[in-house]
matplotlib code that plots the C-alpha trace (Angstrom):
import matplotlib.pyplot as plt

x = [229.8, 231.7, 230.1, 230.4, 229.1, 230.4, 232.7, 235.8, 239.3, 241.1, 244.1, 246.0, 248.5, 245.6, 244.7, 241.0, 240.2, 237.7, 240.7, 241.3, 237.8, 236.9, 234.1, 234.0, 233.8, 234.6, 236.1, 238.7, 237.8, 241.1, 243.2, 240.9, 241.1, 239.0, 239.1, 238.2, 238.1, 239.5, 236.5, 239.2, 241.2, 243.7, 245.1, 247.7, 246.6, 243.1, 242.5, 243.3, 243.1, 243.7, 242.6, 241.1, 239.4, 237.5, 233.8, 233.3, 230.5, 232.9, 234.4, 231.0, 231.1, 229.1, 229.7, 227.4, 227.0, 226.9, 227.3, 230.4, 231.7, 231.6, 232.0, 232.4, 230.2, 229.3, 226.3, 225.9, 227.1, 230.2, 233.6, 234.1, 237.2, 240.5, 243.8, 244.8, 246.6, 243.2, 243.7, 241.2, 241.5, 239.6, 238.9, 241.7, 240.1, 241.9, 239.8, 236.2, 233.0, 232.5, 235.3, 234.0, 236.4, 236.1, 235.4, 237.0, 234.8, 235.1, 234.6, 231.0, 230.5, 231.0, 228.8, 225.9, 226.2, 225.6, 223.1, 224.7, 224.3, 220.9, 219.3, 218.9, 222.5, 222.9, 222.7, 219.2, 219.1, 217.9, 221.4, 223.9]
y = [80.0, 80.9, 80.3, 81.3, 85.1, 86.4, 89.5, 88.4, 89.9, 86.8, 86.7, 88.0, 89.7, 91.5, 95.2, 95.1, 97.9, 98.6, 98.5, 94.7, 93.8, 90.3, 87.9, 84.2, 82.5, 78.9, 76.3, 73.6, 70.7, 69.0, 71.5, 73.2, 76.7, 79.4, 81.1, 84.6, 88.3, 91.6, 94.0, 97.3, 97.8, 99.4, 95.7, 94.5, 90.8, 89.7, 86.5, 86.0, 82.2, 80.6, 78.6, 81.1, 84.0, 86.3, 87.5, 91.1, 90.9, 89.7, 93.0, 95.0, 96.1, 95.8, 96.6, 99.1, 99.5, 102.7, 101.6, 100.4, 101.5, 100.4, 101.5, 99.7, 100.6, 100.0, 97.5, 98.2, 95.1, 94.8, 93.4, 89.9, 89.2, 87.5, 86.8, 83.1, 83.9, 85.1, 88.4, 91.4, 92.3, 95.8, 97.5, 99.9, 101.7, 104.9, 106.6, 106.3, 105.3, 108.1, 106.8, 105.0, 102.7, 101.6, 97.9, 95.4, 94.3, 90.7, 91.5, 92.9, 90.3, 87.7, 90.1, 90.1, 86.5, 86.2, 89.0, 90.9, 94.1, 95.3, 97.1, 100.3, 100.4, 99.6, 102.9, 102.9, 104.0, 107.9, 107.8, 106.9]
z = [184.6, 181.2, 178.1, 174.6, 174.1, 177.3, 177.8, 179.9, 180.5, 179.3, 182.1, 184.8, 182.3, 180.3, 182.5, 183.7, 181.6, 178.5, 175.7, 176.9, 177.0, 174.8, 173.9, 174.6, 170.9, 171.5, 174.1, 172.8, 175.3, 174.3, 175.1, 177.9, 177.0, 175.5, 172.5, 172.2, 170.1, 171.6, 170.8, 170.6, 167.5, 170.1, 170.6, 168.5, 169.0, 167.7, 168.9, 172.7, 174.3, 178.2, 180.2, 183.2, 181.6, 184.3, 183.3, 183.0, 185.8, 188.2, 187.8, 188.3, 184.5, 181.5, 177.9, 175.8, 172.4, 170.2, 166.3, 165.7, 169.4, 172.8, 176.5, 179.6, 182.5, 186.1, 186.3, 190.0, 191.5, 193.4, 192.3, 193.0, 190.4, 192.3, 190.8, 191.1, 194.7, 195.5, 196.3, 194.8, 191.4, 190.4, 188.0, 186.4, 183.7, 183.6, 180.8, 182.6, 181.6, 178.8, 176.3, 173.4, 171.9, 168.3, 167.7, 165.5, 162.4, 163.5, 166.8, 166.1, 164.0, 166.7, 169.3, 166.3, 166.5, 170.6, 170.5, 172.6, 170.4, 171.1, 167.8, 169.1, 169.3, 165.7, 162.6, 160.9, 157.3, 158.8, 160.9, 158.5]

ax = plt.figure().add_subplot(projection="3d")
ax.plot(x, y, z, "-o")
ax.set_aspect("equal")
plt.show()
């Protein structure tokens, strides 16, 4: 079930890879679409929207945070994601789990608002 604060791949056009992970911010009941924000600064569009995003968990993946960077790693669950036609949709991240991506400031704020960034992932006065 999709809810605000869920990590997703927005649509079938977005490659299922770490650079294309977004977090859902709100649902528009009138238009029937989700509004989100991409985590990575890599993408040139910051606020994607669409009716059928795929949860990151359906790919068997999860997000880990380290300060203002994130990476996507396996969550140990099988991939159940599919395309609209029902064909399997596999995770396609060519950079691997060791690659950390710089996150947009607005995405960090959104993730903090949804309590998605654990306290141990944020810098402390001793580490800054």
